[in-house]
C-alpha positions as CSV (number, residue, x, y, z in Angstrom):
1,M,9.6,3.5,2.9
2,R,6.6,1.4,3.8
3,S,4.1,4.2,4.4
4,D,1.2,2.1,3.4
5,L,1.1,0.0,6.5
6,I,-1.8,1.6,8.4
7,A,-4.8,0.6,10.5
8,G,-7.1,2.0,13.0
9,Q,-10.8,2.0,14.1
10,P,-13.6,3.1,11.9
11,G,-12.8,6.7,10.8
12,E,-9.2,6.5,11.7
13,T,-5.9,5.3,10.3
14,T,-2.6,4.9,12.0
15,P,0.5,6.2,10.2
16,E,3.6,5.4,11.7
17,S,11.4,7.9,9.2
18,R,14.4,6.7,10.1
19,I,16.6,9.0,12.1
20,R,19.8,8.5,14.0
21,V,19.1,10.0,17.4
22,R,20.2,8.8,20.7
23,R,17.5,8.1,23.3
24,T,18.3,7.8,26.9
25,S,16.7,5.3,29.1
26,G,15.2,7.5,31.8
27,D,14.5,6.5,35.3
28,A,12.1,3.7,36.3
29,G,9.4,5.9,37.6
30,G,9.0,8.9,35.3
31,P,8.8,9.8,31.6
32,L,11.8,8.9,29.4
33,A,14.3,11.7,28.6
34,L,14.7,12.4,24.9
35,P,17.7,14.3,23.4
36,H,16.8,16.3,20.2
37,A,17.8,15.1,16.8
38,S,20.6,16.7,14.8
39,S,19.3,18.9,12.0
40,S,22.3,18.1,9.8
41,P,21.3,17.0,6.3
42,D,23.9,14.3,6.6
43,N,21.8,12.6,9.2
44,A,18.4,12.7,7.4
45,G,16.9,9.3,6.7
46,V,20.0,7.4,7.9
47,T,20.0,4.7,10.4
48,A,22.9,5.0,12.8
49,P,25.9,2.7,12.9
50,L,26.0,0.4,15.9
51,S,28.0,1.6,18.9
52,G,28.9,0.6,22.4
53,R,29.6,-2.9,23.6
54,P,26.5,-5.0,24.1
55,S,26.7,-7.2,27.2
56,S,25.8,-10.4,25.3
57,R,25.4,-11.8,21.8
58,L,21.6,-11.6,22.4
59,D,21.9,-7.8,23.0
60,R,23.9,-7.4,19.8
61,D,21.4,-9.4,17.9
62,A,18.6,-7.3,19.2
63,I,20.4,-4.1,18.3
64,D,21.0,-5.4,14.7
65,R,17.4,-6.4,14.4
66,A,16.2,-3.0,15.7
67,C,18.3,-1.3,13.0
68,Q,17.1,-3.7,10.3
69,L,13.5,-3.0,11.4
70,L,13.8,0.8,10.8
71,A,15.7,0.3,7.6
72,T,12.9,-2.0,6.3
73,V,9.6,-0.5,7.5
74,G,10.6,3.0,8.6
75,G,9.8,4.9,11.8
76,R,7.9,8.1,12.5
77,Y,5.5,9.5,9.9
78,S,6.1,13.0,11.0
79,T,9.6,12.8,9.8
80,E,8.5,11.0,6.7
81,V,6.4,14.0,5.7
82,G,9.2,16.5,6.4
83,I,8.1,17.5,9.9
84,D,10.7,17.9,12.7
85,V,8.6,17.9,15.9
86,D,11.7,18.7,17.9
87,G,12.0,22.0,15.9
88,G,9.5,24.1,17.7
89,E,5.9,25.0,18.0
90,A,5.5,25.6,14.2
91,E,6.6,22.1,13.5
92,V,4.1,20.7,16.1
93,E,1.4,22.7,14.4
94,R,2.2,20.9,11.1
95,W,2.2,17.6,12.8
96,F,-1.2,18.3,14.3
97,L,-2.6,18.9,10.8
98,A,-0.9,15.9,9.4
99,A,-2.2,13.6,12.2
100,T,-5.8,15.0,11.6
101,L,-5.6,13.9,8.0
102,F,-4.3,10.5,9.0
103,G,-7.4,10.2,11.2
104,T,-9.6,9.7,8.1
105,R,-10.2,6.1,6.9
106,I,-7.9,6.3,3.9
107,S,-4.5,5.0,2.9
108,A,-1.5,6.6,4.5
109,A,0.0,7.4,1.1
110,V,-3.1,9.5,0.3
111,A,-3.0,11.2,3.7
112,E,0.7,12.1,3.2
113,R,0.2,13.4,-0.3
114,T,-2.8,15.5,0.9
115,F,-0.7,17.0,3.7
116,R,2.0,18.0,1.2
117,V,-0.7,19.6,-1.0
118,L,-2.1,21.7,1.9
119,D,1.4,22.5,3.1
120,G,2.4,23.6,-0.4
121,A,-0.7,25.8,-0.5
122,G,0.4,27.5,2.6
123,L,-1.9,25.8,5.0
124,A,0.5,24.8,7.8
125,R,-1.8,25.3,10.8
126,I,-5.2,24.0,11.6
127,A,-6.2,27.6,12.8
128,Q,-5.9,28.7,9.1
129,A,-8.6,26.3,7.9
130,R,-11.5,28.4,9.1
131,H,-10.3,31.3,6.9
132,V,-10.2,29.2,3.7
133,P,-13.4,29.0,1.7
134,W,-14.9,25.5,2.1
135,Y,-15.0,24.8,-1.6
136,D,-11.3,25.7,-1.9
137,L,-10.5,23.2,0.9
138,V,-12.4,20.6,-1.1
139,K,-10.4,21.2,-4.2
140,L,-7.1,20.9,-2.2
141,L,-8.3,17.7,-0.7
142,D,-9.3,16.3,-4.1
143,Q,-5.8,17.1,-5.3
144,G,-4.4,14.9,-2.6
145,G,-6.7,12.1,-3.5
146,Y,-9.5,12.5,-0.9
147,A,-12.2,12.2,-3.6
148,R,-14.5,9.9,-1.4
149,Y,-14.0,12.0,1.7
150,D,-13.5,15.5,0.5
151,F,-16.7,17.1,1.7
152,R,-16.6,15.4,5.0
153,T,-13.0,16.2,5.7
154,A,-13.3,19.8,4.6
155,T,-16.1,20.3,7.1
156,R,-14.2,18.5,9.8
157,L,-11.1,20.6,9.3
158,Q,-13.1,23.9,9.6
159,E,-15.0,22.7,12.7
160,L,-11.7,21.7,14.3
161,S,-10.2,25.0,13.4
162,E,-13.1,26.9,15.0
163,L,-12.9,24.8,18.1
164,V,-9.1,25.2,18.5
165,D,-9.6,28.9,18.1
166,Q,-12.3,29.1,20.8
167,R,-10.6,26.9,23.3
168,Y,-6.9,27.4,22.7
169,G,-6.7,30.8,21.0
170,G,-5.8,29.0,17.7
171,E,-2.6,27.6,19.1
172,I,-2.0,23.8,19.3
173,A,1.0,24.5,21.6
174,A,-1.5,25.9,24.1
175,I,-2.9,22.3,24.5
176,G,0.5,21.1,25.5
177,R,1.0,23.9,28.0
178,T,-2.5,23.5,29.5
179,F,-2.5,19.8,30.0
180,T,0.9,18.6,31.4
181,T,-0.2,15.0,32.2
182,Y,-0.9,12.2,29.8
183,A,-4.4,11.7,31.0
184,G,-5.2,15.4,30.6
185,L,-3.8,15.6,27.1
186,R,-5.5,12.3,26.0
187,D,-8.9,13.5,27.1
188,A,-8.4,17.0,25.6
189,L,-7.4,15.7,22.2
190,D,-10.0,12.9,22.2
191,A,-12.7,15.6,22.5
192,L,-11.7,17.3,19.3
193,P,-13.9,16.8,16.1
194,G,-12.7,13.7,14.2
195,W,-10.1,12.7,16.7
196,G,-10.3,9.3,18.5
197,P,-7.9,7.0,20.5
198,V,-5.8,5.9,17.6
199,T,-5.1,9.4,16.3
200,V,-4.5,10.7,19.8
201,E,-2.0,7.9,20.5
202,L,-0.2,8.4,17.2
203,F,0.1,12.2,17.8
204,L,1.3,11.9,21.3
205,R,3.7,8.9,20.7
206,E,5.7,11.2,18.2
207,L,5.7,14.0,20.7
208,R,7.5,12.1,23.5
209,G,10.1,14.4,25.0
210,V,8.5,17.5,23.3
211,W,5.4,18.0,25.5
212,A,5.6,17.2,29.2
213,G,2.4,15.1,29.1
214,A,3.2,13.3,25.9
215,D,4.0,10.0,27.5
216,P,1.4,7.5,26.3
217,P,1.7,3.9,27.5
218,F,3.6,1.4,25.4
219,D,1.4,0.6,22.4
220,E,0.1,-3.0,22.7
221,R,0.7,-3.7,19.0
222,A,4.3,-2.4,19.5
223,A,4.7,-4.6,22.6
224,S,3.5,-7.7,20.7
225,A,5.8,-6.9,17.8
226,A,8.8,-6.4,20.1
227,Q,8.2,-9.7,21.7
228,H,7.7,-11.3,18.3
229,L,11.1,-10.0,17.1
230,G,12.8,-10.9,20.4
231,L,13.6,-7.4,21.4
232,V,12.1,-7.3,24.9
233,A,12.2,-10.9,26.1
234,G,8.6,-11.1,27.4
235,R,8.6,-7.6,28.9
236,A,5.4,-5.5,28.5
237,G,4.1,-2.2,29.7
238,P,6.5,0.4,31.2
239,A,9.2,-2.2,31.7
240,G,9.1,-3.1,28.0
241,L,9.2,0.5,27.0
242,R,12.2,1.2,29.3
243,H,14.0,-1.9,27.9
244,L,13.4,-0.6,24.3
245,A,14.8,2.8,25.5
246,R,18.0,1.1,26.7
247,L,18.2,-0.7,23.4
248,C,17.8,2.6,21.4
249,D,20.5,4.2,23.6
250,A,23.0,1.5,22.7
251,A,22.1,1.6,19.0
252,H,21.8,5.4,18.7
253,L,18.2,5.2,17.6
254,D,15.2,7.2,18.5
255,L,12.7,5.4,20.7
256,R,9.8,7.1,18.9
257,D,11.0,5.6,15.6
258,L,11.4,2.2,17.0
259,E,8.0,2.1,18.7
260,S,6.4,3.3,15.4
261,G,8.4,0.8,13.4
262,L,7.1,-2.0,15.7
263,V,3.5,-0.8,15.2
264,R,4.1,-1.0,11.4
265,I,5.4,-4.6,11.9
266,A,2.3,-5.6,13.9
267,L,0.0,-4.1,11.2
268,A,1.9,-5.8,8.4
269,H,1.0,-9.2,9.9
270,R,-2.7,-8.3,9.8
271,G,-3.6,-10.5,12.8
272,A,-1.5,-13.4,11.6
273,M,1.6,-12.9,13.7
274,A,1.2,-16.4,15.3
275,A,1.8,-17.9,12.0
276,C,5.0,-16.1,11.5
277,P,8.3,-17.7,12.9
278,G,9.4,-14.3,14.3
279,G,12.8,-13.1,15.3
280,I,15.3,-12.8,12.5
281,A,13.0,-15.1,10.3
282,C,10.0,-12.7,10.6
283,T,8.4,-12.5,7.2
284,A,7.3,-8.9,7.6
285,L,10.9,-7.9,8.5
286,A,12.1,-9.8,5.5
287,G,9.6,-7.9,3.4
288,H,7.5,-10.8,2.4
289,V,4.2,-9.5,3.7
290,A,1.9,-7.9,1.1
291,R,1.6,-4.1,1.6
292,K,-1.9,-2.8,1.3
293,G,-3.6,0.4,2.5
294,V,-6.9,0.5,4.3
295,G,-10.1,2.2,3.1
């Protein structure tokens, strides 16, 4: 799993696992419908076999490439750290905490390890952080590898915990119930301590089909990577996202995984996508791009 492909703005990183879930295409005007993943252990971390009858060789090639993409770079980070956001409010709480950690300018591998340390210590909800002594939080963050950011992150977690308690009664699910449009969710999350546009988009992208308002626009990096790999044939914006949804439906993939995998491909090129031949010959897809963390 290529969990070290991350990027963001100052103070943020963007984490972006494989899962075989069918995503329906939705209608042209509204949010895309998303069936829930199977919880069977047999499905965990497995890319689905191809199914259906693509209308052309190009469609079949695109399906094959999408499956290869997820097998190579992975998909959602929430799944990668053992979180099933389709599994209910408790899992969304865990994803919120994980996304908060990924918002620090540090490698995704360290953020993942730190989440596992906190989770193993029983800290599964941001609301719990204000009840944990500050120095104990610092020690947990140090165990995960946050040596350079331990004090700052411990303070941020407790400030965030206090604010979520004051505004939303300590429940992250209340944010999703209160704000049922994308714009409302975006603004509410962006106002949280330590959260910015990259973390907000990451968090909401993986909640498509879970919260009513979690329908962020097609990530520009994902759109560029989709065109680079020949998956969307020049489509961008909502049209590009709907095309990818249809592709996922044919391949029995989850759109959230594919979009996150495309973001990983864009980050892997580190601004040098124009120098890559793209398509089946994409150097990142072939695993030839050096993998480095940020921060």
